mmCIF file as gemmi writes it, N, C-alpha and C atoms, coordinates in Angstrom:
data_model
loop_
_atom_site.group_PDB
_atom_site.id
_atom_site.type_symbol
_atom_site.label_atom_id
_atom_site.label_alt_id
_atom_site.label_comp_id
_atom_site.label_asym_id
_atom_site.label_entity_id
_atom_site.label_seq_id
_atom_site.pdbx_PDB_ins_code
_atom_site.Cartn_x
_atom_site.Cartn_y
_atom_site.Cartn_z
_atom_site.occupancy
_atom_site.B_iso_or_equiv
_atom_site.pdbx_formal_charge
_atom_site.auth_seq_id
_atom_site.auth_asym_id
_atom_site.pdbx_PDB_model_num
ATOM 1 N N . MET Axp A 1 ? 121.724 54.411 166.555 1 0 ? 1 A 1
ATOM 2 C CA . MET Axp A 1 ? 120.596 54.856 167.315 1 0 ? 1 A 1
ATOM 3 C C . MET Axp A 1 ? 121.086 55.862 168.359 1 0 ? 1 A 1
ATOM 4 N N . LYS Axp A 2 ? 120.414 56.994 168.463 1 0 ? 2 A 1
ATOM 5 C CA . LYS Axp A 2 ? 120.797 58.021 169.427 1 0 ? 2 A 1
ATOM 6 C C . LYS Axp A 2 ? 120.288 57.667 170.817 1 0 ? 2 A 1
ATOM 7 N N . VAL Axp A 3 ? 121.08 58.057 171.815 1 0 ? 3 A 1
ATOM 8 C CA . VAL Axp A 3 ? 120.741 57.833 173.213 1 0 ? 3 A 1
ATOM 9 C C . VAL Axp A 3 ? 120.798 59.18 173.919 1 0 ? 3 A 1
ATOM 10 N N . ARG Axp A 4 ? 119.78 59.472 174.724 1 0 ? 4 A 1
ATOM 11 C CA . ARG Axp A 4 ? 119.759 60.714 175.499 1 0 ? 4 A 1
ATOM 12 C C . ARG Axp A 4 ? 119.18 60.428 176.868 1 0 ? 4 A 1
ATOM 13 N N . GLY Axp A 5 ? 119.647 61.184 177.847 1 0 ? 5 A 1
ATOM 14 C CA . GLY Axp A 5 ? 119.121 61.017 179.188 1 0 ? 5 A 1
ATOM 15 C C . GLY Axp A 5 ? 119.637 62.098 180.105 1 0 ? 5 A 1
ATOM 16 N N . SER Axp A 6 ? 119.226 62.026 181.341 1 0 ? 6 A 1
ATOM 17 C CA . SER Axp A 6 ? 119.678 62.973 182.348 1 0 ? 6 A 1
ATOM 18 C C . SER Axp A 6 ? 119.55 62.314 183.711 1 0 ? 6 A 1
ATOM 19 N N . GLY Axp A 7 ? 120.195 62.91 184.691 1 0 ? 7 A 1
ATOM 20 C CA . GLY Axp A 7 ? 120.139 62.373 186.038 1 0 ? 7 A 1
ATOM 21 C C . GLY Axp A 7 ? 121.002 63.18 186.97 1 0 ? 7 A 1
ATOM 22 N N . SER Axp A 8 ? 121.267 62.614 188.118 1 0 ? 8 A 1
ATOM 23 C CA . SER Axp A 8 ? 122.141 63.259 189.091 1 0 ? 8 A 1
ATOM 24 C C . SER Axp A 8 ? 122.868 62.194 189.883 1 0 ? 8 A 1
ATOM 25 N N . ASP Axp A 9 ? 124.017 62.565 190.391 1 0 ? 9 A 1
ATOM 26 C CA . ASP Axp A 9 ? 124.791 61.714 191.288 1 0 ? 9 A 1
ATOM 27 C C . ASP Axp A 9 ? 125.477 62.61 192.296 1 0 ? 9 A 1
ATOM 28 N N . ASP Axp A 10 ? 126.435 62.075 193.05 1 0 ? 10 A 1
ATOM 29 C CA . ASP Axp A 10 ? 127.084 62.878 194.082 1 0 ? 10 A 1
ATOM 30 C C . ASP Axp A 10 ? 127.917 64.026 193.523 1 0 ? 10 A 1
ATOM 31 N N . VAL Axp A 11 ? 128.254 63.987 192.239 1 0 ? 11 A 1
ATOM 32 C CA . VAL Axp A 11 ? 129.019 65.072 191.611 1 0 ? 11 A 1
ATOM 33 C C . VAL Axp A 11 ? 128.098 66.228 191.228 1 0 ? 11 A 1
ATOM 34 N N . GLY Axp A 12 ? 126.921 65.918 190.674 1 0 ? 12 A 1
ATOM 35 C CA . GLY Axp A 12 ? 125.983 66.96 190.271 1 0 ? 12 A 1
ATOM 36 C C . GLY Axp A 12 ? 124.934 66.445 189.306 1 0 ? 12 A 1
ATOM 37 N N . ILE Axp A 13 ? 124.207 67.383 188.718 1 0 ? 13 A 1
ATOM 38 C CA . ILE Axp A 13 ? 123.189 67.07 187.72 1 0 ? 13 A 1
ATOM 39 C C . ILE Axp A 13 ? 123.874 66.972 186.354 1 0 ? 13 A 1
ATOM 40 N N . PHE Axp A 14 ? 123.467 65.987 185.547 1 0 ? 14 A 1
ATOM 41 C CA . PHE Axp A 14 ? 124.118 65.773 184.257 1 0 ? 14 A 1
ATOM 42 C C . PHE Axp A 14 ? 123.113 65.462 183.167 1 0 ? 14 A 1
ATOM 43 N N . LYS Axp A 15 ? 123.573 65.651 181.926 1 0 ? 15 A 1
ATOM 44 C CA . LYS Axp A 15 ? 122.851 65.223 180.726 1 0 ? 15 A 1
ATOM 45 C C . LYS Axp A 15 ? 123.75 64.24 179.991 1 0 ? 15 A 1
ATOM 46 N N . ILE Axp A 16 ? 123.12 63.287 179.319 1 0 ? 16 A 1
ATOM 47 C CA . ILE Axp A 16 ? 123.858 62.274 178.563 1 0 ? 16 A 1
ATOM 48 C C . ILE Axp A 16 ? 123.39 62.284 177.12 1 0 ? 16 A 1
ATOM 49 N N . ASP Axp A 17 ? 124.349 62.262 176.199 1 0 ? 17 A 1
ATOM 50 C CA . ASP Axp A 17 ? 124.098 62.088 174.774 1 0 ? 17 A 1
ATOM 51 C C . ASP Axp A 17 ? 125.024 60.981 174.289 1 0 ? 17 A 1
ATOM 52 N N . GLY Axp A 18 ? 124.525 60.165 173.375 1 0 ? 18 A 1
ATOM 53 C CA . GLY Axp A 18 ? 125.373 59.096 172.881 1 0 ? 18 A 1
ATOM 54 C C . GLY Axp A 18 ? 124.788 58.387 171.687 1 0 ? 18 A 1
ATOM 55 N N . ILE Axp A 19 ? 125.479 57.312 171.31 1 0 ? 19 A 1
ATOM 56 C CA . ILE Axp A 19 ? 125.083 56.506 170.152 1 0 ? 19 A 1
ATOM 57 C C . ILE Axp A 19 ? 125.227 55.034 170.51 1 0 ? 19 A 1
ATOM 58 N N . PHE Axp A 20 ? 124.208 54.243 170.126 1 0 ? 20 A 1
ATOM 59 C CA . PHE Axp A 20 ? 124.244 52.796 170.298 1 0 ? 20 A 1
ATOM 60 C C . PHE Axp A 20 ? 124.267 52.144 168.927 1 0 ? 20 A 1
ATOM 61 N N . SER Axp A 21 ? 125.129 51.14 168.755 1 0 ? 21 A 1
ATOM 62 C CA . SER Axp A 21 ? 125.211 50.397 167.501 1 0 ? 21 A 1
ATOM 63 C C . SER Axp A 21 ? 124.591 49.01 167.675 1 0 ? 21 A 1
ATOM 64 N N . ASN Axp A 22 ? 123.548 48.729 166.888 1 0 ? 22 A 1
ATOM 65 C CA . ASN Axp A 22 ? 122.954 47.389 166.896 1 0 ? 22 A 1
ATOM 66 C C . ASN Axp A 22 ? 123.904 46.351 166.313 1 0 ? 22 A 1
ATOM 67 N N . GLU Axp A 23 ? 124.781 46.779 165.412 1 0 ? 23 A 1
ATOM 68 C CA . GLU Axp A 23 ? 125.708 45.854 164.754 1 0 ? 23 A 1
ATOM 69 C C . GLU Axp A 23 ? 126.781 45.342 165.709 1 0 ? 23 A 1
ATOM 70 N N . THR Axp A 24 ? 127.333 46.234 166.542 1 0 ? 24 A 1
ATOM 71 C CA . THR Axp A 24 ? 128.432 45.843 167.435 1 0 ? 24 A 1
ATOM 72 C C . THR Axp A 24 ? 127.996 45.696 168.894 1 0 ? 24 A 1
ATOM 73 N N . ASN Axp A 25 ? 126.759 46.088 169.2 1 0 ? 25 A 1
ATOM 74 C CA . ASN Axp A 25 ? 126.254 46.097 170.575 1 0 ? 25 A 1
ATOM 75 C C . ASN Axp A 25 ? 127.115 46.946 171.496 1 0 ? 25 A 1
ATOM 76 N N . GLU Axp A 26 ? 127.608 48.058 170.946 1 0 ? 26 A 1
ATOM 77 C CA . GLU Axp A 26 ? 128.428 48.989 171.712 1 0 ? 26 A 1
ATOM 78 C C . GLU Axp A 26 ? 127.698 50.322 171.838 1 0 ? 26 A 1
ATOM 79 N N . ILE Axp A 27 ? 128.007 51.011 172.926 1 0 ? 27 A 1
ATOM 80 C CA . ILE Axp A 27 ? 127.414 52.32 173.161 1 0 ? 27 A 1
ATOM 81 C C . ILE Axp A 27 ? 128.518 53.281 173.593 1 0 ? 27 A 1
ATOM 82 N N . GLY Axp A 28 ? 128.47 54.483 173.048 1 0 ? 28 A 1
ATOM 83 C CA . GLY Axp A 28 ? 129.379 55.557 173.44 1 0 ? 28 A 1
ATOM 84 C C . GLY Axp A 28 ? 128.561 56.703 173.99 1 0 ? 28 A 1
ATOM 85 N N . LEU Axp A 29 ? 128.867 57.124 175.209 1 0 ? 29 A 1
ATOM 86 C CA . LEU Axp A 29 ? 128.104 58.179 175.871 1 0 ? 29 A 1
ATOM 87 C C . LEU Axp A 29 ? 128.991 59.342 176.25 1 0 ? 29 A 1
ATOM 88 N N . ASN Axp A 30 ? 128.418 60.534 176.233 1 0 ? 30 A 1
ATOM 89 C CA . ASN Axp A 30 ? 129.07 61.735 176.729 1 0 ? 30 A 1
ATOM 90 C C . ASN Axp A 30 ? 128.184 62.277 177.849 1 0 ? 30 A 1
ATOM 91 N N . LYS Axp A 31 ? 128.697 62.237 179.069 1 0 ? 31 A 1
ATOM 92 C CA . LYS Axp A 31 ? 127.968 62.694 180.257 1 0 ? 31 A 1
ATOM 93 C C . LYS Axp A 31 ? 128.548 64.056 180.649 1 0 ? 31 A 1
ATOM 94 N N . ARG Axp A 32 ? 127.714 65.109 180.598 1 0 ? 32 A 1
ATOM 95 C CA . ARG Axp A 32 ? 128.185 66.466 180.871 1 0 ? 32 A 1
ATOM 96 C C . ARG Axp A 32 ? 127.482 67.01 182.112 1 0 ? 32 A 1
ATOM 97 N N . TYR Axp A 33 ? 128.294 67.467 183.084 1 0 ? 33 A 1
ATOM 98 C CA . TYR Axp A 33 ? 127.749 68.016 184.33 1 0 ? 33 A 1
ATOM 99 C C . TYR Axp A 33 ? 127.338 69.472 184.171 1 0 ? 33 A 1
ATOM 100 N N . GLN Axp A 34 ? 126.196 69.812 184.771 1 0 ? 34 A 1
ATOM 101 C CA . GLN Axp A 34 ? 125.693 71.181 184.748 1 0 ? 34 A 1
ATOM 102 C C . GLN Axp A 34 ? 126.388 71.991 185.835 1 0 ? 34 A 1
ATOM 103 N N . PRO Axp A 35 ? 126.653 73.269 185.56 1 0 ? 35 A 1
ATOM 104 C CA . PRO Axp A 35 ? 127.343 74.118 186.541 1 0 ? 35 A 1
ATOM 105 C C . PRO Axp A 35 ? 126.504 74.36 187.788 1 0 ? 35 A 1
ATOM 106 N N . ASN Axp A 36 ? 127.212 74.606 188.886 1 0 ? 36 A 1
ATOM 107 C CA . ASN Axp A 36 ? 126.595 74.992 190.165 1 0 ? 36 A 1
ATOM 108 C C . ASN Axp A 36 ? 125.59 73.975 190.685 1 0 ? 36 A 1
ATOM 109 N N . THR Axp A 37 ? 125.862 72.679 190.469 1 0 ? 37 A 1
ATOM 110 C CA . THR Axp A 37 ? 125.029 71.621 191.024 1 0 ? 37 A 1
ATOM 111 C C . THR Axp A 37 ? 125.929 70.629 191.744 1 0 ? 37 A 1
ATOM 112 N N . GLY Axp A 38 ? 125.384 69.957 192.739 1 0 ? 38 A 1
ATOM 113 C CA . GLY Axp A 38 ? 126.12 68.897 193.413 1 0 ? 38 A 1
ATOM 114 C C . GLY Axp A 38 ? 127.287 69.392 194.238 1 0 ? 38 A 1
ATOM 115 N N . ASP Axp A 39 ? 128.374 68.646 194.209 1 0 ? 39 A 1
ATOM 116 C CA . ASP Axp A 39 ? 129.565 68.912 195.014 1 0 ? 39 A 1
ATOM 117 C C . ASP Axp A 39 ? 130.513 69.859 194.274 1 0 ? 39 A 1
ATOM 118 N N . PRO Axp A 40 ? 130.671 71.099 194.76 1 0 ? 40 A 1
ATOM 119 C CA . PRO Axp A 40 ? 131.523 72.053 194.044 1 0 ? 40 A 1
ATOM 120 C C . PRO Axp A 40 ? 133.001 71.647 194 1 0 ? 40 A 1
ATOM 121 N N . SER Axp A 41 ? 133.421 70.751 194.889 1 0 ? 41 A 1
ATOM 122 C CA . SER Axp A 41 ? 134.818 70.3 194.854 1 0 ? 41 A 1
ATOM 123 C C . SER Axp A 41 ? 135.041 69.221 193.791 1 0 ? 41 A 1
ATOM 124 N N . GLU Axp A 42 ? 133.947 68.655 193.235 1 0 ? 42 A 1
ATOM 125 C CA . GLU Axp A 42 ? 134.061 67.618 192.217 1 0 ? 42 A 1
ATOM 126 C C . GLU Axp A 42 ? 133.467 68.011 190.874 1 0 ? 42 A 1
ATOM 127 N N . ASN Axp A 43 ? 132.509 68.943 190.872 1 0 ? 43 A 1
ATOM 128 C CA . ASN Axp A 43 ? 131.836 69.332 189.632 1 0 ? 43 A 1
ATOM 129 C C . ASN Axp A 43 ? 132.572 70.497 188.986 1 0 ? 43 A 1
ATOM 130 N N . PHE Axp A 44 ? 133.251 70.184 187.891 1 0 ? 44 A 1
ATOM 131 C CA . PHE Axp A 44 ? 133.992 71.199 187.132 1 0 ? 44 A 1
ATOM 132 C C . PHE Axp A 44 ? 133.296 71.501 185.816 1 0 ? 44 A 1
ATOM 133 N N . GLU Axp A 45 ? 131.985 71.199 185.736 1 0 ? 45 A 1
ATOM 134 C CA . GLU Axp A 45 ? 131.229 71.333 184.486 1 0 ? 45 A 1
ATOM 135 C C . GLU Axp A 45 ? 131.889 70.503 183.396 1 0 ? 45 A 1
ATOM 136 N N . HIS Axp A 46 ? 132.451 69.365 183.788 1 0 ? 46 A 1
ATOM 137 C CA . HIS Axp A 46 ? 133.249 68.545 182.889 1 0 ? 46 A 1
ATOM 138 C C . HIS Axp A 46 ? 132.412 67.469 182.198 1 0 ? 46 A 1
ATOM 139 N N . ALA Axp A 47 ? 133.033 66.845 181.226 1 0 ? 47 A 1
ATOM 140 C CA . ALA Axp A 47 ? 132.415 65.739 180.496 1 0 ? 47 A 1
ATOM 141 C C . ALA Axp A 47 ? 133.091 64.433 180.911 1 0 ? 47 A 1
ATOM 142 N N . VAL Axp A 48 ? 132.293 63.39 180.904 1 0 ? 48 A 1
ATOM 143 C CA . VAL Axp A 48 ? 132.785 62.037 181.164 1 0 ? 48 A 1
ATOM 144 C C . VAL Axp A 48 ? 132.479 61.215 179.919 1 0 ? 48 A 1
ATOM 145 N N . SER Axp A 49 ? 133.49 60.594 179.33 1 0 ? 49 A 1
ATOM 146 C CA . SER Axp A 49 ? 133.284 59.689 178.197 1 0 ? 49 A 1
ATOM 147 C C . SER Axp A 49 ? 133.071 58.287 178.741 1 0 ? 49 A 1
ATOM 148 N N . ILE Axp A 50 ? 132.052 57.609 178.233 1 0 ? 50 A 1
ATOM 149 C CA . ILE Axp A 50 ? 131.723 56.259 178.685 1 0 ? 50 A 1
ATOM 150 C C . ILE Axp A 50 ? 131.622 55.364 177.456 1 0 ? 50 A 1
ATOM 151 N N . GLU Axp A 51 ? 132.373 54.264 177.46 1 0 ? 51 A 1
ATOM 152 C CA . GLU Axp A 51 ? 132.364 53.309 176.353 1 0 ? 51 A 1
ATOM 153 C C . GLU Axp A 51 ? 131.968 51.946 176.903 1 0 ? 51 A 1
ATOM 154 N N . LEU Axp A 52 ? 130.872 51.379 176.355 1 0 ? 52 A 1
ATOM 155 C CA . LEU Axp A 52 ? 130.317 50.141 176.885 1 0 ? 52 A 1
ATOM 156 C C . LEU Axp A 52 ? 130.012 49.142 175.779 1 0 ? 52 A 1
ATOM 157 N N . THR Axp A 53 ? 130.051 47.859 176.129 1 0 ? 53 A 1
ATOM 158 C CA . THR Axp A 53 ? 129.703 46.771 175.225 1 0 ? 53 A 1
ATOM 159 C C . THR Axp A 53 ? 128.727 45.846 175.943 1 0 ? 53 A 1
ATOM 160 N N . TRP Axp A 54 ? 127.732 45.35 175.204 1 0 ? 54 A 1
ATOM 161 C CA . TRP Axp A 54 ? 126.75 44.441 175.784 1 0 ? 54 A 1
ATOM 162 C C . TRP Axp A 54 ? 127.417 43.114 176.126 1 0 ? 54 A 1
ATOM 163 N N . ASN Axp A 55 ? 127.197 42.647 177.368 1 0 ? 55 A 1
ATOM 164 C CA . ASN Axp A 55 ? 127.687 41.353 177.815 1 0 ? 55 A 1
ATOM 165 C C . ASN Axp A 55 ? 126.481 40.428 177.956 1 0 ? 55 A 1
ATOM 166 N N . PRO Axp A 56 ? 126.317 39.461 177.041 1 0 ? 56 A 1
ATOM 167 C CA . PRO Axp A 56 ? 125.146 38.596 177.095 1 0 ? 56 A 1
ATOM 168 C C . PRO Axp A 56 ? 125.121 37.688 178.331 1 0 ? 56 A 1
ATOM 169 N N . ASP Axp A 57 ? 126.277 37.376 178.883 1 0 ? 57 A 1
ATOM 170 C CA . ASP Axp A 57 ? 126.327 36.513 180.068 1 0 ? 57 A 1
ATOM 171 C C . ASP Axp A 57 ? 125.748 37.208 181.3 1 0 ? 57 A 1
ATOM 172 N N . SER Axp A 58 ? 126.115 38.477 181.495 1 0 ? 58 A 1
ATOM 173 C CA . SER Axp A 58 ? 125.631 39.223 182.664 1 0 ? 58 A 1
ATOM 174 C C . SER Axp A 58 ? 124.375 40.037 182.348 1 0 ? 58 A 1
ATOM 175 N N . GLN Axp A 59 ? 123.989 40.079 181.053 1 0 ? 59 A 1
ATOM 176 C CA . GLN Axp A 59 ? 122.804 40.825 180.614 1 0 ? 59 A 1
ATOM 177 C C . GLN Axp A 59 ? 122.89 42.306 180.99 1 0 ? 59 A 1
ATOM 178 N N . GLN Axp A 60 ? 124.075 42.902 180.768 1 0 ? 60 A 1
ATOM 179 C CA . GLN Axp A 60 ? 124.257 44.322 181.037 1 0 ? 60 A 1
ATOM 180 C C . GLN Axp A 60 ? 125.347 44.885 180.134 1 0 ? 60 A 1
ATOM 181 N N . LEU Axp A 61 ? 125.399 46.207 180.056 1 0 ? 61 A 1
ATOM 182 C CA . LEU Axp A 61 ? 126.455 46.893 179.322 1 0 ? 61 A 1
ATOM 183 C C . LEU Axp A 61 ? 127.627 47.11 180.27 1 0 ? 61 A 1
ATOM 184 N N . GLU Axp A 62 ? 128.841 46.804 179.792 1 0 ? 62 A 1
ATOM 185 C CA . GLU Axp A 62 ? 130.031 46.907 180.636 1 0 ? 62 A 1
ATOM 186 C C . GLU Axp A 62 ? 131.149 47.608 179.87 1 0 ? 62 A 1
ATOM 187 N N . GLY Axp A 63 ? 131.951 48.365 180.597 1 0 ? 63 A 1
ATOM 188 C CA . GLY Axp A 63 ? 133.074 49.049 179.972 1 0 ? 63 A 1
ATOM 189 C C . GLY Axp A 63 ? 133.771 49.958 180.956 1 0 ? 63 A 1
ATOM 190 N N . LYS Axp A 64 ? 134.146 51.151 180.473 1 0 ? 64 A 1
ATOM 191 C CA . LYS Axp A 64 ? 134.896 52.108 181.288 1 0 ? 64 A 1
ATOM 192 C C . LYS Axp A 64 ? 134.386 53.523 181.088 1 0 ? 64 A 1
ATOM 193 N N . TRP Axp A 65 ? 134.632 54.359 182.095 1 0 ? 65 A 1
ATOM 194 C CA . TRP Axp A 65 ? 134.446 55.804 181.972 1 0 ? 65 A 1
ATOM 195 C C . TRP Axp A 65 ? 135.823 56.446 181.974 1 0 ? 65 A 1
ATOM 196 N N . TYR Axp A 66 ? 135.911 57.619 181.337 1 0 ? 66 A 1
ATOM 197 C CA . TYR Axp A 66 ? 137.166 58.362 181.216 1 0 ? 66 A 1
ATOM 198 C C . TYR Axp A 66 ? 136.897 59.844 181.473 1 0 ? 66 A 1
ATOM 199 N N . VAL Axp A 67 ? 137.767 60.478 182.244 1 0 ? 67 A 1
ATOM 200 C CA . VAL Axp A 67 ? 137.692 61.923 182.487 1 0 ? 67 A 1
ATOM 201 C C . VAL Axp A 67 ? 139.077 62.509 182.271 1 0 ? 67 A 1
ATOM 202 N N . GLU Axp A 68 ? 139.129 63.643 181.574 1 0 ? 68 A 1
ATOM 203 C CA . GLU Axp A 68 ? 140.384 64.36 181.338 1 0 ? 68 A 1
ATOM 204 C C . GLU Axp A 68 ? 140.107 65.855 181.442 1 0 ? 68 A 1
ATOM 205 N N . THR Axp A 69 ? 140.439 66.449 182.608 1 0 ? 69 A 1
ATOM 206 C CA . THR Axp A 69 ? 140.299 67.893 182.806 1 0 ? 69 A 1
ATOM 207 C C . THR Axp A 69 ? 141.593 68.429 183.397 1 0 ? 69 A 1
ATOM 208 N N . ASP Axp A 70 ? 141.687 69.737 183.54 1 0 ? 70 A 1
ATOM 209 C CA . ASP Axp A 70 ? 142.851 70.326 184.198 1 0 ? 70 A 1
ATOM 210 C C . ASP Axp A 70 ? 142.893 69.938 185.675 1 0 ? 70 A 1
ATOM 211 N N . GLU Axp A 71 ? 141.711 69.741 186.28 1 0 ? 71 A 1
ATOM 212 C CA . GLU Axp A 71 ? 141.621 69.443 187.698 1 0 ? 71 A 1
ATOM 213 C C . GLU Axp A 71 ? 141.735 67.953 188.012 1 0 ? 71 A 1
ATOM 214 N N . TYR Axp A 72 ? 141.359 67.099 187.064 1 0 ? 72 A 1
ATOM 215 C CA . TYR Axp A 72 ? 141.302 65.659 187.333 1 0 ? 72 A 1
ATOM 216 C C . TYR Axp A 72 ? 141.393 64.871 186.038 1 0 ? 72 A 1
ATOM 217 N N . HIS Axp A 73 ? 142.043 63.728 186.11 1 0 ? 73 A 1
ATOM 218 C CA . HIS Axp A 73 ? 141.983 62.77 185.008 1 0 ? 73 A 1
ATOM 219 C C . HIS Axp A 73 ? 142.001 61.361 185.602 1 0 ? 73 A 1
ATOM 220 N N . GLY Axp A 74 ? 141.203 60.492 185.007 1 0 ? 74 A 1
ATOM 221 C CA . GLY Axp A 74 ? 141.131 59.121 185.488 1 0 ? 74 A 1
ATOM 222 C C . GLY Axp A 74 ? 140.199 58.283 184.659 1 0 ? 74 A 1
ATOM 223 N N . GLN Axp A 75 ? 140.12 57.021 185.04 1 0 ? 75 A 1
ATOM 224 C CA . GLN Axp A 75 ? 139.235 56.071 184.381 1 0 ? 75 A 1
ATOM 225 C C . GLN Axp A 75 ? 138.932 54.953 185.363 1 0 ? 75 A 1
ATOM 226 N N . ASN Axp A 76 ? 137.809 54.261 185.119 1 0 ? 76 A 1
ATOM 227 C CA . ASN Axp A 76 ? 137.452 53.139 185.971 1 0 ? 76 A 1
ATOM 228 C C . ASN Axp A 76 ? 136.35 52.333 185.286 1 0 ? 76 A 1
ATOM 229 N N . ALA Axp A 77 ? 136.021 51.214 185.874 1 0 ? 77 A 1
ATOM 230 C CA . ALA Axp A 77 ? 134.982 50.343 185.327 1 0 ? 77 A 1
ATOM 231 C C . ALA Axp A 77 ? 133.615 51.018 185.427 1 0 ? 77 A 1
ATOM 232 N N . PHE Axp A 78 ? 132.718 50.64 184.5 1 0 ? 78 A 1
ATOM 233 C CA . PHE Axp A 78 ? 131.362 51.187 184.469 1 0 ? 78 A 1
ATOM 234 C C . PHE Axp A 78 ? 130.421 50.087 184.017 1 0 ? 78 A 1
ATOM 235 N N . GLU Axp A 79 ? 129.283 49.945 184.693 1 0 ? 79 A 1
ATOM 236 C CA . GLU Axp A 79 ? 128.246 48.992 184.318 1 0 ? 79 A 1
ATOM 237 C C . GLU Axp A 79 ? 126.924 49.73 184.187 1 0 ? 79 A 1
ATOM 238 N N . LEU Axp A 80 ? 126.177 49.388 183.162 1 0 ? 80 A 1
ATOM 239 C CA . LEU Axp A 80 ? 124.854 49.958 182.958 1 0 ? 80 A 1
ATOM 240 C C . LEU Axp A 80 ? 123.872 48.792 182.912 1 0 ? 80 A 1
ATOM 241 N N . ILE Axp A 81 ? 123.014 48.726 183.926 1 0 ? 81 A 1
ATOM 242 C CA . ILE Axp A 81 ? 122.108 47.594 184.08 1 0 ? 81 A 1
ATOM 243 C C . ILE Axp A 81 ? 120.696 48.02 183.666 1 0 ? 81 A 1
ATOM 244 N N . PHE Axp A 82 ? 120.093 47.242 182.794 1 0 ? 82 A 1
ATOM 245 C CA . PHE Axp A 82 ? 118.728 47.499 182.333 1 0 ? 82 A 1
ATOM 246 C C . PHE Axp A 82 ? 117.77 46.792 183.282 1 0 ? 82 A 1
ATOM 247 N N . ASP Axp A 83 ? 116.855 47.541 183.882 1 0 ? 83 A 1
ATOM 248 C CA . ASP Axp A 83 ? 115.942 46.932 184.844 1 0 ? 83 A 1
ATOM 249 C C . ASP Axp A 83 ? 114.507 46.838 184.335 1 0 ? 83 A 1
ATOM 250 N N . GLY Axp A 84 ? 114.311 46.965 183.048 1 0 ? 84 A 1
ATOM 251 C CA . GLY Axp A 84 ? 112.978 46.807 182.467 1 0 ? 84 A 1
ATOM 252 C C . GLY Axp A 84 ? 112.344 48.122 182.082 1 0 ? 84 A 1
ATOM 253 N N . LEU Axp A 85 ? 111.156 48.044 181.581 1 0 ? 85 A 1
ATOM 254 C CA . LEU Axp A 85 ? 110.426 49.226 181.145 1 0 ? 85 A 1
ATOM 255 C C . LEU Axp A 85 ? 109.781 49.912 182.348 1 0 ? 85 A 1
ATOM 256 N N . PRO Axp A 86 ? 109.658 51.256 182.281 1 0 ? 86 A 1
ATOM 257 C CA . PRO Axp A 86 ? 109.037 51.976 183.408 1 0 ? 86 A 1
ATOM 258 C C . PRO Axp A 86 ? 107.56 51.655 183.546 1 0 ? 86 A 1
């Protein structure tokens, strides 16, 4: 199943594309920052890879984000919490 979205954070405005698997309850996302938005010291128009797995105990998707650019590379924990239908 395809996943798409957009939003903003302290780095800048971004778009998200990804895939969710009903079989494994895993989701892979690619978060790409738009140029000239947000914090110019952090926004390199870069992509963030996000890999998550559904945790039935906490009722949320949990995993890590990864960034690899010439300016920065790192990873850390990531949680995606579903708060219901709009």
